[in-house]
C-alpha positions in Angstrom: 0.1 0.0 0.0 2.7 2.4 0.9 4.5 1.8 -2.3 1.3 2.3 -4.3 0.7 5.6 -2.5 4.2 6.8 -3.3 3.9 5.6 -6.9 0.5 7.5 -7.3 2.1 10.7 -5.7 5.0 10.4 -8.0 2.7 10.0 -11.1 0.7 13.1 -9.9 3.8 15.1 -9.6 5.0 14.0 -13.0 1.7 14.9 -14.6 1.7 18.3 -12.9 5.2 18.9 -14.3 4.1 17.8 -17.7 1.1 20.2 -17.6 3.3 23.2 -16.2 5.8 22.3 -19.0 3.1 22.3 -21.7 1.6 25.6 -20.3 5.0 27.3 -20.4 5.6 26.0 -24.0 2.2 27.3 -25.0 2.9 30.6 -23.4 6.4 30.8 -25.2 4.7 30.0 -28.5 2.1 32.8 -27.9 4.7 35.3 -26.9 7.0 34.3 -29.8 4.1 34.5 -32.3 3.0 37.9 -31.0 6.4 39.4 -31.2 6.7 38.2 -34.8 3.4 39.7 -35.6 4.2 43.0 -34.0 7.6 43.0 -35.7 5.9 42.6 -39.1 3.4 45.4 -38.2 6.2 47.8 -37.4 8.2 46.6 -40.4 5.4 47.7 -42.6 5.1 51.1 -41.2 6.7 54.1 -43.1 10.4 54.6 -42.3 12.7 57.4 -43.6 16.3 56.4 -44.0 19.2 58.9 -43.5 23.0 58.7 -43.2 25.7 60.1 -41.0 28.3 61.7 -43.1 31.9 62.6 -42.0 34.0 64.6 -44.4 37.1 63.8 -42.2 36.5 60.1 -42.4 35.9 60.3 -46.2 39.2 62.1 -46.6 41.1 59.6 -44.5 39.8 56.9 -46.7 41.4 58.8 -49.7 38.0 60.1 -51.1 37.4 63.6 -52.1 34.8 64.5 -49.2 33.0 67.2 -51.2 32.8 65.1 -54.3 31.7 62.0 -52.4 29.0 64.2 -50.6 27.7 65.4 -53.9 27.6 61.9 -55.4 25.8 60.7 -52.4 22.9 63.1 -53.1 22.9 62.1 -56.9 23.0 58.3 -56.2 20.9 58.0 -53.0 18.6 61.0 -53.0 19.2 61.3 -49.3 16.8 63.6 -47.3 18.1 63.0 -43.8 21.7 63.6 -42.7 23.5 63.7 -39.5 26.5 66.0 -39.5 29.0 67.0 -36.8 30.4 70.4 -35.9 33.7 69.0 -34.8 35.2 71.4 -32.3 38.9 71.0 -33.4 37.8 72.1 -36.9 35.4 74.9 -36.0 37.8 76.6 -33.5 41.3 75.8 -34.6 42.6 78.9 -32.8 41.0 80.3 -29.6 38.0 82.6 -30.2 38.4 82.4 -34.0 35.4 80.3 -35.3 35.5 79.3 -38.9 32.3 77.7 -40.2 33.2 77.8 -43.9 33.7 74.1 -44.4 30.7 73.1 -42.4 28.7 75.7 -44.2 29.5 74.0 -47.5 28.0 70.7 -46.3 25.0 72.3 -44.6 24.4 74.5 -47.7 24.5 71.4 -50.1 22.0 69.6 -47.9 19.8 72.6 -48.0 20.0 72.7 -51.9 18.8 69.1 -51.9 16.0 69.7 -49.4 17.6 67.5 -46.9 17.1 67.8 -43.1 20.0 67.9 -40.8 20.8 66.6 -37.3 23.8 68.6 -36.3 26.0 67.1 -33.6 27.8 69.4 -31.2 30.0 68.9 -28.2 33.2 67.3 -27.0 32.3 63.7 -27.9 31.0 63.4 -31.5 30.6 60.6 -34.0 33.6 58.7 -35.4 36.9 57.8 -33.9 38.6 59.1 -31.7 35.1 60.3 -30.6 36.4 63.1 -28.4 38.1 66.1 -30.0 39.4 69.5 -28.7 41.3 72.2 -30.4 45.1 72.1 -30.1 45.2 75.0 -27.8 43.2 72.9 -25.2 45.1 69.6 -25.5 46.9 70.1 -22.2 44.2 72.2 -20.5 42.4 71.0 -17.4 39.0 69.4 -17.7 37.2 72.3 -15.8 38.7 74.9 -18.3 37.9 72.8 -21.3 34.3 72.5 -20.2 34.1 76.2 -19.8 35.5 76.7 -23.3 33.1 74.0 -24.6 30.1 76.1 -23.7 31.5 79.1 -25.7 32.0 76.9 -28.8 28.5 75.4 -28.4 27.0 78.9 -28.1 28.8 80.0 -31.3 27.6 77.0 -33.4 24.0 77.5 -32.2 24.1 81.2 -32.9 25.5 80.5 -36.4 22.9 77.9 -37.3 19.7 78.6 -35.2 17.9 80.1 -38.0 18.8 77.7 -40.6 15.7 75.7 -41.2 17.6 72.8 -42.8 19.0 72.0 -39.2 16.0 70.5 -37.4 17.7 69.3 -34.2 20.8 69.4 -32.1 22.5 66.2 -31.1 24.4 67.0 -27.8 27.4 64.8 -27.5 27.6 61.2 -28.8 26.8 58.4 -26.4 27.9 60.8 -23.7 27.3 58.3 -20.8 29.2 55.4 -22.6 33.0 55.0 -21.7 34.4 54.7 -25.3 36.9 56.7 -27.2 39.9 58.8 -26.2 37.9 60.8 -23.8 37.8 62.3 -20.3 35.9 60.2 -17.8 32.1 60.4 -18.1 30.7 63.5 -16.3 27.0 63.3 -16.0 26.7 66.5 -13.9 28.4 68.5 -16.6 26.2 66.9 -19.3 23.1 68.1 -17.4 24.6 71.5 -17.2 25.5 71.5 -21.0 22.0 70.4 -22.0 20.3 73.0 -19.7 22.5 75.6 -21.3 21.6 74.5 -24.8 17.8 74.6 -23.9 18.2 78.2 -22.8 19.6 79.4 -26.1 17.7 77.4 -28.7 14.1 76.4 -29.7 15.2 73.3 -31.7 14.7 69.7 -30.3 17.6 68.1 -28.4 18.7 64.5 -29.3 20.7 62.4 -26.8 22.2 59.1 -28.0 23.2 56.0 -26.2 24.4 52.5 -27.0 21.6 50.2 -28.0 23.3 47.2 -26.5 25.4 48.4 -23.6 23.4 51.0 -21.8 20.1 51.5 -19.8 18.9 54.6 -21.8 17.2 56.1 -18.7 19.1 59.3 -18.3 19.5 60.1 -22.0 15.8 59.7 -22.5 15.0 61.9 -19.5 17.3 64.6 -20.8 16.2 64.6 -24.4 13.3 65.4 -26.7 14.2 62.7 -29.0 16.3 59.6 -28.0 18.7 58.2 -30.5 19.8 54.6 -30.2 22.8 53.1 -31.9 22.2 49.6 -33.3 25.0 47.1 -33.9 24.5 43.4 -34.7 28.1 42.2 -34.6 31.3 43.6 -33.3 34.9 42.4 -33.2 36.8 42.1 -29.9 40.7 41.7 -30.2 40.6 38.9 -27.6 37.2 37.1 -28.1 36.9 37.7 -31.9 33.5 38.3 -33.4 30.7 39.0 -30.9 27.1 38.9 -32.2 24.4 40.6 -30.3 21.3 38.5 -29.9 18.7 41.2 -28.9 15.4 41.1 -30.9 13.6 44.1 -32.4 10.9 44.0 -29.6 13.7 44.6 -27.0 14.5 48.0 -28.3 10.8 49.0 -28.8 9.5 47.7 -25.4 12.5 49.1 -23.5 11.9 52.5 -25.1 8.1 52.6 -24.5 8.6 51.4 -20.8 11.2 54.0 -20.0 9.1 56.8 -21.7 5.9 55.8 -19.9 7.3 55.5 -16.4 10.5 57.4 -16.3 10.8 59.9 -19.2 7.3 61.3 -20.0 8.7 64.3 -21.8 10.6 62.3 -24.3 8.8 62.3 -27.5 10.2 59.5 -29.5 13.1 57.1 -30.3 15.0 57.0 -33.6 17.8 54.7 -34.8 20.5 57.3 -35.0 23.3 54.9 -36.0 22.7 51.4 -37.8 25.7 49.4 -38.5 26.2 49.4 -42.3 30.0 48.8 -42.5 32.4 46.4 -40.9 33.4 46.8 -37.3 37.1 47.5 -37.2 39.5 47.5 -34.2 42.0 49.4 -36.3 41.6 52.1 -39.0 39.3 50.3 -41.5 41.7 50.9 -44.5 44.4 49.1 -42.6 42.2 46.1 -42.2 42.5 43.6 -45.1 39.6 44.0 -47.5 39.1 40.2 -47.4 38.6 40.3 -43.7 36.2 43.3 -44.0 34.1 41.5 -46.5 34.1 38.3 -44.5 32.9 40.2 -41.4 30.3 42.3 -43.2 28.5 41.0 -46.3 25.8 42.6 -48.4 23.5 40.1 -46.8 24.7 41.5 -43.4 23.7 44.9 -44.6 20.2 43.7 -45.7 19.7 41.7 -42.5 20.5 44.9 -40.4 18.2 47.1 -42.3 15.4 44.4 -42.0 16.1 44.2 -38.3 16.0 47.9 -37.7 12.7 48.4 -39.6 11.1 45.9 -37.3 11.9 48.0 -34.4 9.4 50.5 -35.9 11.1 53.9 -35.5 10.3 56.7 -37.9 13.8 57.4 -38.8 16.9 55.2 -39.3 20.3 56.7 -40.0 22.8 54.3 -41.6 26.5 54.3 -40.5 29.0 53.8 -43.4 28.1 55.7 -46.4 31.7 56.7 -46.9 32.9 53.1 -46.8 30.3 52.2 -49.5 32.0 54.6 -51.8 35.4 53.6 -50.8 34.8 49.8 -51.1 33.1 50.4 -54.5 36.4 52.0 -55.8 38.2 48.8 -54.8 35.9 46.7 -56.9 33.0 46.0 -54.6 30.1 48.2 -55.7 27.4 45.8 -54.3 27.0 47.6 -51.0 26.5 51.0 -52.7 24.1 49.3 -55.2 22.0 47.9 -52.3 22.0 51.2 -50.6 20.4 52.8 -53.7 17.5 50.5 -53.2 16.8 51.7 -49.6 16.5 55.4 -50.5 13.5 55.3 -52.7 
């Protein structure tokens, strides 16, 4: 009798386990199916594609930056551009501000009816991320920050009434430890953003890593939050590292933070979608075969599809300069695919 009782209890427990497992499996199937449905719904929504363009990066690749910029408008019909007012280029000498080169790129965008996100600050897109004029290279952090507000004021005064510039991006992933930069200073960032708000009427964008950061503070401080989005990076020790986040992760994370912690934030955009290989060295010093092995046209297509499923209204592609450079080396397929995106 005792053994029968034990056997019956064991059977009941096993049946319970089976029912729980079936229930969990059913729940997983429902959640998986619903995320796929929502991904498709967001994929089908209207998205505007743009690019980040760096004349300096184009030049270091051996391209003519102005000619490439002009060709970009001709080939891609780009209508959304992110440019940077690099401090070391705008104020090479103390209190002498020269916007002539940046004016060219802003002016050409205006001619082609393109809207511009203008990035300003100490940490801006493209390696080494943080740049200061030579006269500040050996200055203390506090003095550099004082001078930074002067530079920012001059940039905003120069472009505030330019309708092609629709928003200011303040710094680039300012709370992420990356690049040859001073330590992260959140207190100064808050001061910097408050100062910008006091002298402009344009929306403010703050960016953060899509895979490595919480987003909370950048979303609280910005009108528009810009996430970067990388699907695969290369580590010198671990080699290639894929990110396994799914589109719903970015969407749910953004909506949750906005609802409960950042109600004044209006929207999220993909401000930087990986569309070139990740390189631990200057990309031109990386063997072309290795670049093409790490990042294929199919990788490009997959990244675009993935980003569209997130459902943001704007997606800015990262790597337009590389498309033109690699095309000159006999691989025009990246540029040809890009032409199909900007329809």
